[in-house]
C-alpha positions, 0 to 999 in steps of 0.5 A: 511547637513540635521539633522539626524533622531535621532536629529529631533526626539529628537527635536520634543519630547522636543518641544512637536510637531508632525512631519510628515515624508514622506515615500513610504507608506504615512505619519505617526507621530507614531514615536513621541509617547512616549514609554518606553526607551530602558534601565531600564526605571523605577522601576522594569524595565518595565510596567510589573514590570518584573525586566528583560531586554533582554540585556546580562548581564556581569558576570564580572564588575568593579566599575567605580564610586560612589556618593551620592544624599545627601539624601535618596532614596526609589526606584531604579534609572531609566536608559534611552537609552542615558546614562542618570540616573534619581533618585528621592531623598528625601533631607533636602534642595536643589535638589531632582530630579536628572539627571546624566550621568551613562556613565560619572562617574555619572556627574550631568546634571541637578537637581531640587527640588520636593515637598517631600514625594514621595520617594517610586516612581521612575522616568519613562524615555521614548525613547526621554529621557523625564522624568515623575515623581510625587510629592504629589498632582501632576504629571509632565514631564521634557524634557532632560533639567530641564524645566517642559514640563507640570504639572497636579494636582492629588489626592494623590502621584503618584506611578511610572508611566506606559506607556500604548499604545504609548503616553498614561501615566497611573498614579495611586496615593497612594489614589487610583485615576486612570488617563490616560494622553496624555504623550506629552500634559499632558492632561487627556484622558477619565474619571478618576477612583476612587478605593477609595470613599470619599477621601479628594482631598485637602489632597495629603499626607494623609497616605503617611507615611504608604506606604513604609511598605505597611500598611493600611493607604496607599490604593495603596502602590506599582506601578501597573503592565500593560501588553500590551498583555492582556490589563490588569492592576493589582494593590494592594489596601487596602480599608478603614476599610478592614482587609487586602489588595486585588488585583484589575484587571483593563481592559484597552480599549483605544478605549472606554469610560471609558478607564479603568474599574474595572474588578475583585477584588481578595482576593486569596492571603493569608494575602493580597499582599505585594509589587507590582505585576509582570506580565508574558510575555504573561500577563496571570499571576500575581505573587505577594508575600502574607503576608503568606510567600508564592509566589502566581500566579493569573490568570489575566483574573479573579483574581483566584489563579493558585498556591502558593508556600511556601518560608519559609521567608517573602519577602519584594520586588517583584519577577523577571520574565523572558520571558522564565519563570524563576522566582526568588523570592523577597528579604528582611531580612532573605530571601534566593535566590530561583528560582521557575518554572512557574508551582509553584515548587521550582527549586533551593534554596540557603539559604546561600545567603541573597538577600536584593533586588529584583533580576534583570535579564539581559538576560538568563544567568546573574542576579544581587541582593544585599546581605549582606556582613559580619555583616554590609556590602553589596555586589552586587552579580552576579548569574546564574538565571538558578540554582542560583550559584554565578558568582561574588561578588562585595563589595559596599564600605561604603554602609549603609541603605538598598538596593533599587535595581539594574538597568541594562542599555542598555550598560550593565552598572549596577547601584545599590543604597542604601536608605541612598542615595549612588549610585554605577556605575559598567561597564562590565570589 
């Protein structure tokens, strides 16, 4: 019996070969090009940093399993289409990059050790369950097994990678190097772009300690956001000797050389941006936290402000944005759960809820965040993003550190984790 199409595609992706399939309309190999996994493919869900999935979230969950990475986590776990969970841990010794089975009690499939120092970046999983992950000085890819597909040198530590056109991998390092790779072969496409001049290419770890707090020594402290609708990449940038960071818009033109060009620089965000930008579904607006305790909306065509709204607290994580325009502001110590309309008005606010992470929206009726639970505990909160009212609350046993976010799988499973490396797997009840 011939192998199934799914099996053939997985084999092709693992071997890095191109397969031509005959159809009534001719031959095509476009299906083998890398694309984001149908799941929570990377930190903040997708290339737009939206923290949204169209999967209808479950408002009633049950805790299936919990386990430790035996180290620290600085980013959300990524979830693939086949039940795989990838975590980029920072550990004293032993494994650090881990691939688990989220639908099998967190059973470890494989693990390997990366050069440490890049914990603020998450892995990216594509539709063939290939992994893309950075370490100081390099970007690499793994197949569903632990053997390296390819590895290439870069200047600095890659932030969370993004897929542009199918098969093209965007990498922006913390030192401001911008590259596009062929996702299968690991070769550089076009000409690299440097957002910062005069960077020592031999010191890949310079300023890394400033990245988690978004301080001046780290030029690019957060992953960029990309919109295929407008072919725009938006990233934060703290240039040397500047008083505050700025937003930068890069124009992506896949059929031209250079492929990426610097389109605009914006100082519109009060005090400079903190945490990563988030793009609207149509790509026309970037939402970003200001250090002035306001949420800003910026036009991605020219970097000019559209509006800003006071939040009365300083968010530490990005907002989440649905295709329907539901905006839930970011979280952090002292935060409130706040909904904002697409035209910059407060839709609802719950000051009695302290979200410590970015809210993750799953469809139109359920969202998740991690909140305080008593004096020192933490709990996973399910709420309605339409008005913020609580649907359910699930204490996280023995949770310490701070929450790194909530990932929602294609199978409606919900995974959350803490900076101290504890990972919790919930399933629909």
